[in-house]
C-alpha positions in Angstrom: 97.2 136.9 76.7 97.8 140.5 77.6 101.5 141.4 77.6 103.0 141.4 81.0 100.0 139.9 82.8 99.6 136.4 84.2 97.8 133.9 82.0 94.1 133.4 83.0 93.6 129.8 84.2 97.3 129.2 85.2 97.5 128.4 88.9 101.1 129.5 89.0 100.3 132.8 87.2 102.9 132.3 84.5 103.2 135.1 82.0 105.3 134.2 79.0 105.0 130.5 78.8 104.5 127.3 80.8 106.3 126.3 84.0 108.1 123.1 84.4 105.1 121.3 85.7 103.4 120.3 82.5 102.7 116.6 82.1 103.4 114.5 79.0 99.7 114.8 78.1 99.9 118.6 78.4 97.9 118.5 81.7 98.7 120.9 84.5 100.3 119.3 87.6 98.4 121.6 89.9 94.9 121.3 88.4 92.8 118.7 86.5 92.8 120.6 83.2 95.2 121.2 80.3 98.0 123.8 80.6 96.6 127.0 79.1 99.9 127.4 77.1 99.6 123.9 75.6 99.8 123.9 71.8 100.8 127.6 71.5 103.9 128.6 69.6 106.7 130.0 71.8 106.4 133.7 72.5 109.1 135.4 70.5 111.0 138.5 71.5 109.7 141.4 69.4 112.5 143.9 70.2 116.1 144.2 69.0 118.6 141.7 70.5 120.1 143.0 73.7 123.9 142.5 73.6 125.6 141.2 76.6 127.7 143.7 78.6 131.3 143.7 77.7 133.4 141.4 79.9 130.4 139.8 81.5 130.8 136.1 82.5 128.8 133.5 80.6 125.7 132.6 82.5 123.3 129.7 81.8 120.3 130.7 79.6 118.7 127.3 79.7 118.6 125.7 83.2 117.2 122.1 83.5 116.1 120.1 86.5 118.4 117.1 86.9 116.0 114.3 88.1 117.7 110.9 88.4 117.6 107.9 90.6 119.2 108.6 93.9 122.6 107.1 94.6 122.8 105.8 91.0 125.8 107.3 89.1 125.0 105.3 86.0 121.5 106.8 85.8 123.0 110.2 86.5 125.5 109.9 83.6 122.8 108.6 81.1 120.5 111.5 81.9 123.3 114.1 81.7 124.3 112.9 78.3 120.8 113.4 77.0 120.3 116.8 78.6 123.7 118.4 78.2 123.5 119.2 74.5 120.2 121.2 75.0 121.1 122.8 78.4 123.5 125.5 79.5 123.3 124.3 83.1 121.9 121.3 85.1 120.6 122.1 88.5 122.3 120.0 91.2 122.0 120.3 95.0 118.9 119.7 97.0 116.3 117.5 95.2 113.1 118.2 97.2 115.0 117.0 100.3 115.5 113.6 98.9 118.7 111.9 100.0 121.2 111.6 97.2 125.0 111.7 96.5 126.8 114.6 98.0 126.6 117.7 95.8 130.4 117.7 95.1 130.2 114.2 93.8 127.1 115.0 91.8 128.9 117.9 90.2 131.9 115.8 89.4 129.7 113.2 87.7 127.9 115.9 85.7 131.2 117.3 84.5 132.5 113.9 83.6 129.4 113.2 81.5 129.7 116.4 79.6 127.2 118.6 81.5 127.6 121.9 83.4 126.4 121.6 87.0 124.7 124.6 88.5 124.4 124.2 92.3 121.2 125.6 93.6 117.7 124.6 94.7 115.7 123.1 92.0 113.4 125.3 90.0 110.2 123.8 91.4 111.4 124.3 95.0 112.0 128.0 94.3 108.5 128.3 92.7 106.8 127.1 95.9 107.0 123.4 95.9 106.6 120.4 93.6 103.5 118.4 94.0 103.7 114.9 95.3 104.0 112.4 92.4 102.9 108.8 92.6 100.3 106.2 92.0 98.4 107.9 94.9 99.4 109.8 98.0 102.0 107.2 99.0 102.3 105.3 95.7 105.0 104.4 93.2 106.6 107.2 91.2 105.4 107.8 87.8 101.7 108.6 88.0 99.7 111.6 89.3 97.7 112.1 92.4 94.1 113.2 92.1 93.3 116.9 92.4 91.3 116.1 95.6 94.2 114.3 97.2 96.6 117.1 96.2 94.3 119.7 97.8 93.8 117.5 100.9 97.5 116.7 101.6 99.8 119.2 100.0 98.1 122.5 99.3 96.2 122.5 102.6 99.5 121.8 104.3 100.9 125.1 103.0 97.7 126.9 103.9 97.8 125.4 107.4 101.3 126.7 107.9 100.2 130.1 106.8 97.2 130.2 109.1 99.4 129.2 112.1 101.8 131.9 111.2 99.0 134.4 111.3 97.3 133.1 114.5 100.4 132.2 116.6 102.4 129.0 117.6 99.8 128.0 120.2 97.6 126.8 117.3 100.3 124.7 115.6 99.8 121.2 117.2 96.0 121.2 117.1 96.1 122.5 113.5 98.7 119.9 112.6 96.7 117.0 114.0 93.5 117.8 112.1 92.2 114.5 110.7 95.1 112.4 112.0 94.9 112.3 115.8 93.2 113.5 118.9 95.1 113.9 122.2 93.5 110.7 123.6 94.3 108.7 120.5 97.9 109.9 120.4 98.3 109.2 124.1 96.9 105.6 123.7 99.3 104.9 120.9 102.3 106.4 122.6 101.7 104.3 125.7 101.1 101.2 123.6 104.3 101.7 121.7 106.3 102.6 124.9 107.6 105.7 123.3 109.3 106.6 126.5 111.7 103.7 125.8 112.3 104.5 122.1 115.5 106.3 121.1 114.5 106.4 117.4 110.9 107.1 116.4 109.5 107.4 112.8 106.3 109.1 111.8 105.5 107.8 108.3 103.1 110.0 106.4 103.6 112.7 109.0 101.8 115.5 107.2 102.7 118.9 108.7 104.1 117.2 111.8 101.4 117.8 114.4 101.3 114.3 116.0 105.1 114.1 115.9 105.3 117.5 117.6 102.8 116.3 120.2 105.1 113.3 120.9 108.2 115.5 121.1 106.4 117.7 123.7 105.4 114.8 125.9 108.4 112.4 125.7 112.1 112.6 125.4 112.1 111.7 121.7 112.4 113.6 118.5 110.5 111.8 115.8 111.8 111.7 112.2 109.0 112.7 109.8 108.6 111.3 106.3 105.9 112.5 103.9 105.6 112.5 100.1 104.2 116.0 99.9 106.9 118.7 99.8 104.7 121.4 101.3 103.9 119.2 104.3 107.6 118.5 104.9 108.5 122.2 104.7 105.7 123.0 107.2 106.8 120.3 109.7 110.3 121.8 109.7 109.2 125.4 110.0 106.4 125.0 112.5 108.1 122.4 114.8 111.7 122.2 113.9 111.4 118.5 113.2 113.7 116.4 111.1 111.7 115.6 108.0 112.3 114.2 104.5 110.2 114.0 101.4 109.6 110.3 100.9 106.8 107.9 100.1 105.9 105.3 102.7 106.7 102.5 100.3 110.3 103.8 99.6 111.7 105.2 102.9 115.2 106.5 102.6 116.4 104.8 105.9 118.6 101.7 106.5 117.2 98.5 107.8 116.4 98.5 111.5 116.8 102.3 111.8 113.9 102.8 114.3 112.7 101.3 117.6 109.1 102.4 117.0 107.0 103.9 114.2 103.5 105.1 113.7 101.5 105.9 110.5 98.2 107.7 111.1 95.5 107.6 108.4 98.1 106.6 105.8 97.1 103.0 105.1 93.7 104.2 103.8 95.3 106.7 101.3 97.3 104.2 99.3 96.6 101.2 97.2 100.1 99.9 98.0 99.2 98.8 101.5 101.4 95.6 101.5 104.3 97.6 100.2 103.9 100.3 102.9 103.7 97.8 105.7 106.7 95.8 104.3 108.7 99.0 104.3 107.8 99.9 107.8 108.8 96.3 108.9 112.1 96.8 107.1 113.0 100.0 108.9 112.0 98.7 112.3 114.4 96.8 114.5 113.9 93.2 115.6 111.7 94.2 118.5 110.1 97.1 116.7 106.7 98.5 117.6 104.2 99.9 115.1 101.1 102.1 115.7 98.4 102.7 113.1 95.3 104.8 112.7 93.2 103.0 110.1 89.7 103.9 108.9 88.3 100.4 108.6 85.4 99.7 106.2 82.5 97.9 108.0 81.0 96.8 104.7 80.3 98.1 101.2 80.7 101.9 101.1 77.9 104.0 99.6 78.9 106.9 97.3 80.0 109.6 97.1 83.4 108.3 98.1 86.4 110.4 99.0 88.8 110.5 96.0 91.9 108.4 96.1 91.1 106.4 99.3 91.1 102.7 99.7 89.7 101.5 103.0 90.6 98.0 104.3 88.2 95.7 106.2 89.1 94.1 109.5 89.9 90.9 107.7 92.1 92.4 105.0 93.9 94.6 107.6 94.7 91.5 109.7 96.0 89.7 106.6 98.2 92.6 105.6 99.8 92.9 109.0 100.5 89.2 109.1 101.9 89.2 105.6 104.3 92.1 106.4 105.7 90.3 109.4 103.7 92.0 112.2 101.6 90.6 115.1 98.7 92.8 116.1 98.6 92.9 119.9 95.7 95.3 120.5 93.1 97.4 118.6 90.7 100.0 120.0 88.0 102.1 118.4 89.2 105.7 118.4 85.6 106.7 119.0 85.6 104.8 122.3 88.4 107.1 123.8 87.7 110.4 125.6 86.5 113.3 123.5 88.9 115.9 122.2 89.2 118.7 124.8 87.2 121.8 124.0 90.2 124.0 124.0 92.1 121.8 121.5 89.0 121.7 119.2 88.6 125.4 119.4 92.1 126.0 118.2 91.7 123.5 115.3 88.4 125.2 114.4 90.0 128.7 114.5 92.7 127.5 112.1 90.0 126.0 109.8 88.1 129.3 109.9 91.2 131.3 109.1 91.9 129.1 106.0 88.3 129.3 104.9 88.4 133.1 105.2 91.6 133.4 103.2 90.9 130.7 100.6 87.2 130.2 100.6 86.9 131.4 97.0 89.5 128.9 95.8 87.9 125.8 94.2 90.7 123.7 95.7 89.5 124.7 99.2 86.0 123.5 98.4 87.5 120.3 97.0 89.4 119.7 100.2 86.3 120.5 102.4 84.2 118.0 100.3 86.9 115.3 100.6 86.9 115.7 104.4 83.1 115.8 104.6 82.7 112.6 102.6 84.9 110.7 105.1 83.1 112.3 108.0 79.7 111.2 106.6 81.0 107.6 106.2 82.2 107.6 109.8 79.0 109.2 111.2 76.8 106.6 109.3 78.9 103.7 110.6 80.4 102.7 107.3 84.0 103.6 108.5 85.4 102.8 111.9 88.5 104.8 113.0 90.7 102.2 114.6 94.0 102.4 116.5 96.3 99.4 116.1 99.3 98.3 118.2 101.4 95.8 116.4 104.9 94.4 117.0 107.5 92.7 114.7 106.6 89.0 114.7 
């Protein structure tokens, strides 16, 4: 390492040591390779000690993310007792937009357990966003998503926001709906769900918020967006001003019966926890709740190469999943049977794609995302996957 220069191979361009995103196996959380700092001794200060200015207040030298179970004071106290002896300050406040105890109560609990609270955004938020963690895109906490899934759902979300900022707001909705909905498909689902009667609407797995923004522009409703990828949630807020929360579909931070209607577009194919996702959607819907899905249904065995991290249901397994979760499917329609996407809409989406390719075309993560999309497109074109819209109701 050359002094003062970013470490080659580090996606976060760290200089003096690793960031906070190193996994237990020394792998990088942003790339499928070891952290370049793994195994190295800590970099030691070669100059004389710098004395603190006289009369200066004590400030934390070691700040630590405080990651605990939400709304669980016992968990909070256990973690604080472990971290406090080795930390000058524990970061409390916004935890990647995850609902939790009020900051004043969090701080009081930290003090009571022997720690020193330091109210602020978490370190990873300040560094540009923590990657989604889970068994897969919408899976249980604890594992890691694949590099391809990260590129497709989180990194490209940030790049999409950047491209729209460069091109102008007229490109936002078309860009935000790439891969998750065409105007005809969104209109079909909105009519099926009777969105005009819904006071409370959820978009689970909302991405950067394009479909939800389309709804808000056509109906008197402001959908609530939930997505496990922090960059996508930030984009949905900044591009469209939508209420959005970082949350996996299997663990939605909403009370029972919170919504009249919900949709989830392309999400069921991106998780192995399909039953858990549908059960959670059933929980947050009211007794007469309506559910809309965009599902890529497998028509038979799928030939390789397959898109990483996806798990496509069959017609039979999808029907069984809906019934098992407490839904009745009223109607399905092949998305390909609906009118084509308008040329003007497609042109805006293509312009955003071109802008991202121009800016990030040399980044291997862009190539990974393009290949992921191309694999799905090939399966659809060859008839192995059938994009299907589903209208279901609470049984």
